[in-house]
C-alpha positions in Angstrom: 6.7 71.1 -9.2 9.5 73.3 -10.5 10.9 75.7 -7.9 12.5 79.0 -9.1 14.7 81.5 -7.2 14.9 85.1 -8.4 18.0 87.2 -7.6 17.3 90.9 -7.9 19.7 93.8 -7.4 17.8 96.9 -6.4 18.8 100.2 -8.2 20.9 98.2 -10.6 22.6 101.1 -12.4 23.8 102.4 -9.0 24.9 99.0 -7.8 26.9 98.4 -11.0 28.7 101.8 -10.7 29.5 101.2 -7.0 30.9 97.8 -7.9 33.5 99.6 -10.1 33.9 102.5 -7.7 33.3 101.2 -4.2 34.9 104.3 -2.6 31.7 106.3 -3.6 29.4 104.1 -1.4 29.4 106.6 1.5 29.2 109.7 -0.7 26.2 111.6 -2.0 26.1 110.0 -5.4 23.4 110.1 -8.1 23.3 108.1 -11.3 21.8 110.2 -14.2 20.6 109.3 -17.6 20.5 111.7 -20.6 22.5 114.8 -21.5 22.1 118.5 -20.9 18.6 119.6 -19.8 17.3 116.1 -20.3 19.6 114.6 -17.7 17.5 113.1 -14.8 18.3 111.0 -11.8 17.6 107.2 -12.0 19.2 106.1 -8.7 21.0 107.6 -5.7 23.0 106.4 -2.7 21.5 106.4 0.8 23.3 109.6 1.8 21.8 111.4 -1.2 18.3 110.0 -0.6 18.4 111.3 3.0 18.9 114.8 1.5 15.8 114.5 -0.7 17.4 113.1 -3.9 15.2 110.6 -5.6 14.6 109.1 -9.0 12.8 111.3 -11.5 14.4 114.6 -10.5 16.3 116.5 -13.2 20.0 117.0 -12.5 19.4 120.7 -12.1 16.7 120.1 -9.5 19.0 117.6 -7.7 21.9 120.1 -7.6 19.6 122.8 -6.3 18.8 120.5 -3.3 22.3 119.3 -2.8 25.0 121.4 -4.6 27.8 119.0 -3.7 26.0 116.0 -5.3 28.3 113.7 -7.2 26.8 112.8 -10.6 27.7 109.8 -12.7 26.2 108.9 -16.0 24.9 105.4 -16.7 27.9 103.2 -17.7 26.9 100.6 -20.2 30.2 98.6 -19.7 29.8 98.6 -15.9 26.2 97.4 -16.1 27.0 94.7 -18.6 29.8 93.3 -16.6 27.8 93.5 -13.4 25.0 91.6 -15.1 27.5 88.9 -16.2 28.8 88.7 -12.7 25.3 88.2 -11.3 24.7 85.4 -13.9 27.9 83.7 -13.0 26.9 83.7 -9.3 23.6 82.1 -10.3 25.4 79.4 -12.3 27.2 78.2 -9.2 23.8 77.1 -7.8 22.2 75.6 -10.9 23.1 75.1 -14.6 19.6 76.2 -15.6 19.3 80.0 -15.3 17.6 82.7 -17.3 18.8 86.3 -17.8 15.7 88.4 -17.1 17.2 91.8 -17.8 18.9 94.4 -15.7 19.8 93.1 -12.3 17.4 90.1 -12.4 18.1 86.4 -12.9 15.9 83.3 -12.5 17.4 80.0 -11.2 15.9 76.6 -11.4 16.6 75.2 -8.0 14.7 71.9 -8.4 16.9 69.1 -7.1 19.1 71.2 -4.9 17.6 69.8 -1.7 20.5 67.4 -1.4 23.0 70.3 -1.1 21.0 72.7 1.1 19.0 71.8 4.2 16.2 74.3 3.2 15.3 76.8 0.6 16.0 79.6 3.0 19.6 78.4 3.4 20.0 78.3 -0.3 18.6 81.9 -0.6 21.0 83.1 2.1 23.9 81.5 0.4 23.0 83.1 -2.9 22.8 86.5 -1.2 26.2 86.0 0.3 27.7 85.0 -3.0 26.3 88.2 -4.6 27.8 90.3 -1.8 31.2 88.6 -2.5 31.2 90.0 -6.1 30.1 93.5 -5.0 26.4 93.2 -5.8 23.8 93.7 -3.0 21.0 91.4 -4.0 17.6 90.2 -2.7 16.2 86.7 -3.2 12.7 85.3 -3.6 11.7 81.7 -4.2 8.4 80.5 -5.6 7.0 78.1 -8.3 6.5 80.8 -10.9 8.7 83.6 -12.3 6.3 86.4 -11.4 5.8 85.2 -7.8 9.6 84.7 -7.4 10.4 88.2 -8.8 7.8 90.0 -6.7 9.0 88.1 -3.6 12.6 89.3 -4.4 11.4 92.9 -4.6 10.1 92.8 -1.0 12.4 94.6 1.5 12.5 91.6 3.8 14.8 89.2 2.0 14.8 86.3 1.5 11.0 85.7 0.9 9.8 82.2 0.4 6.4 81.5 -1.2 5.2 78.0 -0.2 4.4 75.5 -2.9 1.0 76.0 -4.4 0.6 79.4 -2.6 1.5 81.5 -5.6 -2.0 82.5 -6.5 -2.8 83.6 -2.9 0.5 85.5 -2.7 -0.3 87.4 -5.9 -4.0 88.0 -5.4 -3.9 91.2 -3.3 -1.2 92.9 -5.5 -2.2 95.6 -8.0 -2.4 94.8 -11.7 0.7 96.9 -12.4 2.8 94.1 -11.0 1.9 92.0 -14.0 3.6 94.5 -16.2 0.9 94.3 -18.9 1.0 96.1 -22.3 -0.5 99.5 -22.3 -3.5 98.5 -24.4 -4.3 95.5 -22.1 -3.9 97.7 -19.0 -6.5 100.2 -20.3 -8.9 97.3 -21.1 -8.5 95.8 -17.7 -9.1 99.2 -16.1 -12.3 99.6 -18.1 -13.4 96.2 -16.8 -13.1 97.6 -13.2 -10.3 95.2 -12.2 -7.9 96.5 -9.6 -5.9 93.5 -8.3 -4.3 90.4 -9.7 -6.7 88.1 -7.8 -9.7 89.7 -9.6 -8.1 88.9 -13.0 -7.4 85.3 -11.9 -11.0 84.7 -11.0 -12.2 85.6 -14.5 -12.8 82.7 -16.9 -9.6 82.0 -18.9 -11.5 81.6 -22.2 -13.3 84.9 -21.8 -10.0 86.8 -21.2 -8.3 85.1 -24.1 -11.2 85.9 -26.4 -11.0 89.6 -25.7 -7.3 90.1 -25.2 -5.8 87.4 -27.4 -2.7 85.5 -26.5 -1.4 88.3 -24.3 -4.5 88.0 -22.2 -4.0 84.2 -21.8 -0.5 84.8 -20.7 -1.6 87.4 -18.1 -4.3 85.1 -16.8 -1.7 82.3 -16.4 0.7 84.6 -14.5 -2.1 85.9 -12.3 -2.9 82.3 -11.2 0.8 81.6 -10.4 1.5 79.6 -13.5 4.4 80.4 -15.9 3.0 80.9 -19.5 6.6 80.4 -20.9 9.2 77.9 -19.7 12.6 78.9 -18.3 15.0 79.9 -21.1 18.4 78.5 -20.1 21.5 80.7 -20.7 24.6 79.2 -22.4 28.0 79.6 -20.9 29.8 82.8 -22.1 33.0 82.3 -24.2 34.8 85.0 -22.3 34.8 87.2 -19.2 34.6 91.0 -19.5 35.3 94.0 -17.2 35.5 97.7 -18.0 34.2 101.1 -17.4 33.9 104.6 -18.8 36.2 107.1 -17.1 35.0 110.4 -15.8 38.0 112.3 -17.1 40.4 111.4 -19.9 43.7 109.9 -18.7 47.0 110.8 -20.4 49.5 109.1 -17.9 50.1 105.4 -17.5 50.1 105.2 -13.6 46.6 106.5 -13.1 45.2 104.2 -15.7 47.0 101.2 -14.1 45.5 102.2 -10.7 42.0 101.9 -12.1 42.9 98.8 -14.2 44.1 97.0 -11.1 40.6 97.1 -9.6 39.0 95.9 -12.8 41.5 93.0 -13.1 40.9 92.1 -9.5 37.1 91.8 -10.2 38.0 89.8 -13.3 40.2 87.4 -11.4 37.5 86.8 -8.8 35.0 85.9 -11.4 37.4 83.5 -13.1 38.2 81.9 -9.8 34.4 81.6 -9.1 34.0 79.6 -12.3 37.3 77.6 -11.9 39.0 79.2 -14.8 42.2 81.2 -15.5 43.0 83.8 -18.1 44.8 82.4 -21.2 44.6 85.5 -23.3 43.8 89.0 -22.3 42.3 91.5 -24.7 42.4 95.2 -24.0 40.3 97.8 -25.8 41.0 101.5 -25.0 38.4 104.2 -25.9 40.4 107.2 -27.1 39.5 110.9 -27.0 37.8 112.4 -29.0 36.9 109.4 -31.2 38.7 106.1 -31.7 39.8 102.8 -30.2 43.1 101.0 -29.5 42.8 97.2 -29.3 45.6 95.0 -28.0 45.9 91.3 -27.2 48.3 89.7 -24.8 48.8 85.9 -25.0 49.9 84.4 -21.7 52.4 81.5 -21.7 50.3 79.9 -19.0 46.7 80.4 -17.8 46.8 82.6 -14.7 44.6 84.5 -12.3 47.4 86.5 -10.7 46.4 90.2 -10.9 50.0 91.4 -10.5 51.1 89.4 -13.4 48.4 90.6 -15.8 48.9 94.2 -14.7 52.7 93.9 -15.3 52.0 92.6 -18.8 49.6 95.5 -19.5 52.2 98.0 -18.3 54.9 96.5 -20.6 52.5 96.4 -23.5 51.5 100.1 -23.1 55.1 101.2 -22.5 56.2 99.4 -25.7 53.5 101.2 -27.7 51.6 104.1 -26.2 47.9 104.7 -27.2 48.7 108.1 -28.7 45.6 109.8 -27.3 43.9 110.4 -24.0 42.0 107.3 -22.7 38.3 107.8 -21.8 37.3 104.2 -21.2 38.6 100.6 -21.3 37.4 97.1 -21.5 39.2 93.9 -20.5 38.3 90.5 -22.1 39.7 87.4 -20.6 39.6 84.2 -22.7 39.3 81.5 -20.1 41.1 78.2 -19.8 41.8 75.6 -17.1 44.6 76.6 -14.8 47.9 74.8 -15.4 49.2 72.6 -12.6 52.6 73.5 -11.4 55.2 70.8 -11.1 56.1 70.2 -7.4 59.4 68.9 -6.1 59.7 66.7 -3.1 63.3 67.4 -2.2 64.6 70.1 -4.5 63.6 73.8 -4.7 60.1 74.8 -5.7 59.5 75.0 -9.4 59.0 78.4 -11.1 55.3 79.3 -11.1 53.6 79.9 -14.5 52.7 83.4 -13.4 56.3 84.4 -12.7 57.3 82.8 -15.9 54.8 84.9 -17.9 56.1 88.1 -16.3 59.7 87.2 -17.0 59.0 86.4 -20.7 57.1 89.7 -21.1 60.1 91.6 -19.7 62.4 89.8 -22.1 60.2 90.7 -25.0 60.1 94.3 -24.0 63.9 94.4 -23.9 64.9 92.1 -26.8 62.0 92.3 -29.2 59.2 89.8 -29.8 61.1 88.0 -32.6 64.0 87.1 -30.3 62.0 85.4 -27.5 60.4 82.1 -27.7 61.2 78.4 -27.7 63.3 76.6 -30.3 61.5 74.5 -32.9 62.9 72.0 -35.4 62.6 72.8 -39.1 62.9 70.6 -42.2 66.6 70.5 -43.1 69.7 68.4 -43.0 72.3 70.9 -41.8 73.0 70.7 -38.1 71.6 73.3 -35.7 68.7 74.2 -38.0 65.9 75.8 -35.9 63.2 78.4 -35.7 61.8 80.5 -32.9 58.2 79.7 -32.0 55.9 81.3 -29.3 56.7 80.0 -25.9 54.0 77.5 -25.2 55.4 74.4 -23.3 53.0 71.4 -23.0 51.5 70.8 -19.6 52.9 68.0 -17.4 51.7 64.5 -18.4 48.7 63.1 -16.5 50.5 59.7 -16.1 54.1 59.3 -15.1 56.1 57.7 -17.9 59.0 55.3 -17.1 62.4 56.6 -18.2 63.9 55.3 -21.4 66.7 52.8 -21.2 70.0 54.4 -22.2 72.1 52.8 -24.9 75.2 54.8 -24.4 74.4 57.3 -27.1 76.9 60.1 -27.6 75.8 63.6 -26.9 77.0 66.7 -28.9 77.9 69.9 -27.2 77.6 72.7 -29.8 79.9 75.7 -29.6 78.2 79.1 -29.9 79.8 80.8 -31.7 81.9 78.1 -33.5 85.6 78.2 -32.9 88.0 78.9 -35.9 91.2 76.7 -35.9 94.1 76.0 -38.2 94.3 72.5 -39.6 97.6 70.8 -40.7 97.0 68.3 -43.4 99.5 65.9 -44.9 98.8 63.6 -47.9 95.1 64.1 -47.3 95.2 63.2 -43.7 94.7 65.4 -40.6 97.9 65.8 -38.6 97.1 68.5 -36.0 94.8 71.3 -34.9 96.2 74.6 -33.8 94.4 77.5 -32.1 92.0 77.7 -29.2 91.6 73.9 -29.6 94.9 72.3 -30.4 96.6 68.9 -30.4 97.9 66.1 -32.6 95.3 64.2 -34.4 94.9 60.6 -33.1 92.2 59.5 -35.5 89.9 61.2 -38.1 87.0 60.1 -40.2 85.1 61.7 -43.0 84.1 63.6 -45.0 80.4 63.4 -44.4 78.8 65.5 -47.2 75.6 67.4 -46.4 73.6 69.1 -49.1 70.5 71.2 -48.6 68.3 73.1 -50.9 69.8 71.6 -54.1 66.8 72.8 -56.0 67.4 76.4 -55.1 69.7 78.9 -56.9 72.1 78.9 -54.0 72.1 75.5 -52.4 74.1 74.8 -49.2 76.8 72.2 -49.3 79.2 71.3 -46.4 81.6 68.5 -45.6 82.1 67.4 -42.0 85.0 65.5 -40.3 85.2 63.8 -37.0 88.6 64.5 -35.5 90.0 63.0 -32.3 92.8 64.7 -30.4 94.0 64.0 -26.8 91.5 66.5 -25.4 88.5 64.9 -27.0 86.5 64.2 -30.3 85.4 67.3 -32.3 83.3 67.9 -35.3 85.1 70.0 -38.0 84.0 71.5 -41.3 85.5 74.0 -43.7 83.7 77.2 -44.8 86.0 80.1 -45.6 88.3 78.7 -42.9 88.3 75.6 -40.8 85.7 75.6 -38.0 85.2 73.5 -34.9 81.5 73.6 -34.2 80.9 70.8 -31.7 82.4 68.3 -29.3 81.2 64.7 -28.7 80.7 63.8 -25.0 
């Protein structure tokens, strides 16, 4: 028999807001929905409820009871990210989960007996995991979705419904717990039914004949049987955090203060799933109307909040939004964390997080086109290269044996090249004079190199290898004689 656990976050709009602003937990806070005269309370903190604030009051009524009441509107971004965090917690217990709406998730816990000594221990572990991400949740376990959800709604959590006891557990409950459609509810009331058990005792065929497929599903649910199977949720391609701001922000430091808390929540969610952030996308909501979208590619996947916050600061200092910010959203594209190369005897290797910060600082000072890693290009002239984004490959999984050396000569290139004066007699090099000087012992060449002969302005150059007492040098002639490298 399939066993399902239901995680439920009471007063979900309030819990989502407090997850983003935990400092309001001990304040008299109300979450309101609607604008102007239509604004009404949907949830309130314990301190506000003690003063008489409850769901359904208009904002004007609530303020007449408690003038210092803090009101916050429902934040779609906060609630969406809180729901995603709840789903990610559920995925750590089972790969089969179903998103059941605001603050509710169903988990298929069949087969988890080998990991937890009892269902109660599993439920307590799930509640602790929800607390770790800032969501106070309740848990109920049963063999049907309806029984598990109602068990999670009970104040004493966790509540476990024994196998096969779902129908007896649901029987005394009112029909409103079934959440039937309005037409079906009116029909059931005309029949004189008041509890779920009374509906379960009716013949299934008679209920289906009068109420159709909806009636059949309600009858199944009343008997503790799921009319529809669990609908598994796929893994999300990214992780999001954000919120709407109460007041527009025009300075960078206040925004970074709020962004730091959001990045901290994002890093915890990534760590929970075993991922790191490879690319950070930032969307700013501007006042009065508009958006500013940015993307920051990280040289190495990271979960370091300080690193990501520094990169955001450098990005916004380089190009300001140009308008007050009223909201923001962070999207982290996940990747597996990169392993750092450890050293047994030498100093510790530079961590990928510090490397990302250093590269971002260099880009802010020198420009994006001047920072990267060299890349070979198609060409025959020496020192041809291009600048590519810095993305070094990860360390190999298997240690490779070192290549056997054949005594190859290395070339040390001079940057910039060194101009010299060359003394030639009868077509032979006699001496070099200048910063590099000496009598020529041996010379060889020329080695002609031509590139782009199909273009209007092809490149042609002749190289000589010249040996003097101080070493062997590579020489070519442009407008003047140039020494551009030394063989070592």
